N, C-alpha and C positions, 0 to 999 in steps of 0.2 A: 975368884971363888965362885961367884953368882955364873958367870958366863960358863964356868966349865960344868956347873949343874945343870943348865941349861942345855947344853949340847950332849951330855948324856940322854936327857929326858927325849930328843928331838931322836936322835939315834936308837933308843929301846922302842920309841912307837912305830917306827918303820923296820923293825928287824924280820928279818924271814927266815924259814926252815924249809927243808926238802924232805919228805919223807912218804913213804908209801901206806895206802889205807888198807887194813886187814878186815875191818868189817862195819858195815851201815846199820846204826841203831835203828833211826828213824830218818825223817826228812830233813831235820838238822842238826843231827849229832853224828859223830862218826868215832871209829877206833883206830889207831895209827899202828903200824907195825912193832912199835916200841912200846905198846900198850897204854898210850896217852889217850884220854877220851877229848875229843875237839867239841867243842860246842859253836856252831856260826854265827859271826855278829852279826847283829843287826836285822834278823828275821826270827820269824816263829812258826812252824808248821803245826797243822790240826795232829792229835795226838793218835798213836795208836795204841791198841788193847793193852794194859798193862795193871799190875796191881788192883783186881777186880772193877777195872775202870772200861767201860766200853772205847770202841775206839770211835773217833770223830770222821764226820765225812772229810775222804781226800787224804785223811791220815794214811792208809797202805798205799794210795795213789802216790803221795810225797816221799815214802820210803822206797818205792819202787824205781823213781825217776832219779832220786838222789844214789840209787846201786848204780843205776845205767850210766849216772855221770862220773863217779869215782872210786866204785868198788875195785881193788886189786890194782889201782894205779897209784902213780908215784904224784903226789900234788905238793905244791909250792902253799906255805904259809905267810901270811901276814898277820902282823900283830899292831895292835891299837894300844892306846895308853894302860889299859889295864889287860893284865895276861890271862886272870882264870876269875869263875864264876865264884859264886859261894858253896857250889857242890866240889870245887877243885877241878874242873874241867879247862881245858885249855881255851883260849878264846880266839878266834881266828877269823880272817876271810881266806876263802881257800880258793885258788886257780890252778888250772890244768896245765900243762908242759904247753899247751897251743894257746895260752892266754884266756881261755872260758872262765869266767867268775861266776865260780858256783853258787855263792849268796845271791846274787843277782839273777842267775839263770834258773833257781827256786822260784822267784818272784815272778819273772817272765811268762812262768808256764801255768802261774794261780796255784802254785801248790804252797806257797808261802806270803806271810804278808811281814810288811815293814814294823820292827818291833825298837825304836829308839831305845838307846841307853845308855846315859852320857856315863863316863865323858870317850865312849867309845863310837865316835857319831863320824868317823873319817869318810866315808859311804854314802851316808845317810841321804844326801841329795841325789845320788844317782839311783839309789836304791827307790826312794821315792817316786821319780820320775818312771822307771820302769815298773812299780806298781799301776800306778796311773794310767800306764799302757795296758797291762795287764785288763785291768778295770774296765777300761774303755772297750776291749776286744773279749770280755766276757769271759776269761780264760779261767778253766778251773773251777776256783771255790766262787769267783765272781759270776758264775751264771745265775747263781740265787742266793740271797741275804736274808738273814732272820730277822725281820726288824720288830721290835718292840714298840707297843703303845707309851705315848708319853715323851718320846726323844730321847736326846742324850747329853749328858755332860761332860765337858771334858777337862782335864787340869793342864793349863799351860806349862805346869813346871815339871812334871814328869811325863807328859806327851801320852796320857792314858786315859780313855774314856768308859763311863759306866751309864748302865740306864739311869735316865733319872728319877726314877724310883727307888734304886738301888741304895740302901745305907752308906756305901762307899761315896755315890757320887754326891750324896747330899752333904757330906763330909768336906767336898771341897770347899774353898774359901772364896769369898767373893771376887777376889784381887787375881787370882789364878784360873775361875771358873769361865767356861766358853760353851756354849749349846749348839748342839748340831739337831736338825730335825730328822737326820736317818743315819743310821750305821754306816752308810757309803758316804756321805757327806764328811763324817770323823777320818774314816782311813784315807779320803781324799786329801784331806789336810794335814795326813803323815802322823796321825794317832792311832794307839794300838789297844785294842778293847782289854779292860782289867777280867782277868782271869775269873775272880772271884765275884762274879754277877752276872745278870742275864747276857750283857752285853759281849762276854767271852762267848757264847755260842754264836758262833758266825752263821752256820747252816745248822739247824736244828736233825739230831740222830732221828730215822724214819723210825716209826713205833710197830 
C-alpha cells in the first residue's frame, strides 16, 4: 500500500498538460483557453498597476516580454507537488513546443527573480543559476538595485529576506537567521524579498 501511494505521488508531480494561452495578465500569470489562471512556479515579476497601486519598475516590460513568448500560443504545463495556490490559480512550469522554458526565460532577461516556494522546488537550482547569470550581465532589473541602510536578515527556512530594521526581519529566530550586507548578496544566495517591508522594493519607483 505504501509503495502504491508513492507511485501516485511521483506521477502527479510530473504530470503535464497542453493548452493554448488566451490572455497574459502580467509577467508571471496567464489565462488559458479553458479559463484557468496559471501562476508560474518559482518566479516573481514586478507588479503592473492594479487596485490603486502604482506599477513597479519593469512590471510592464515583464508583461510585454511574457506576451511575446506565450500569447495565443500552445504551451505545455508541467506540475510540481502542489497544483494550486491560495488564490486557486494553477501552479505550473510552462514550456513552448520548441522546449523554451518560460519561467527560466523571464529570469534570464532580468524581468523576474527566483521565488522559492516549498514543496515546488523541482527547478529551483536551474532558476537560481539563471538568475546569477542575469545579475552578472546586469539584465533588466539587475541594472540597479535599491539598497537600504543596515543590511538584511534572511530566513533559512522560508528563503525570504527583510531589511534588518523591518519588524518582520526582527522576528526571524536566531536559528534560522542569516545576515546579508546587500540585497544583491541575498538574491545571489537564492533568497527572495519579503513583500511587506522595504526589501520588497527591488528598484524604487521614480518620484
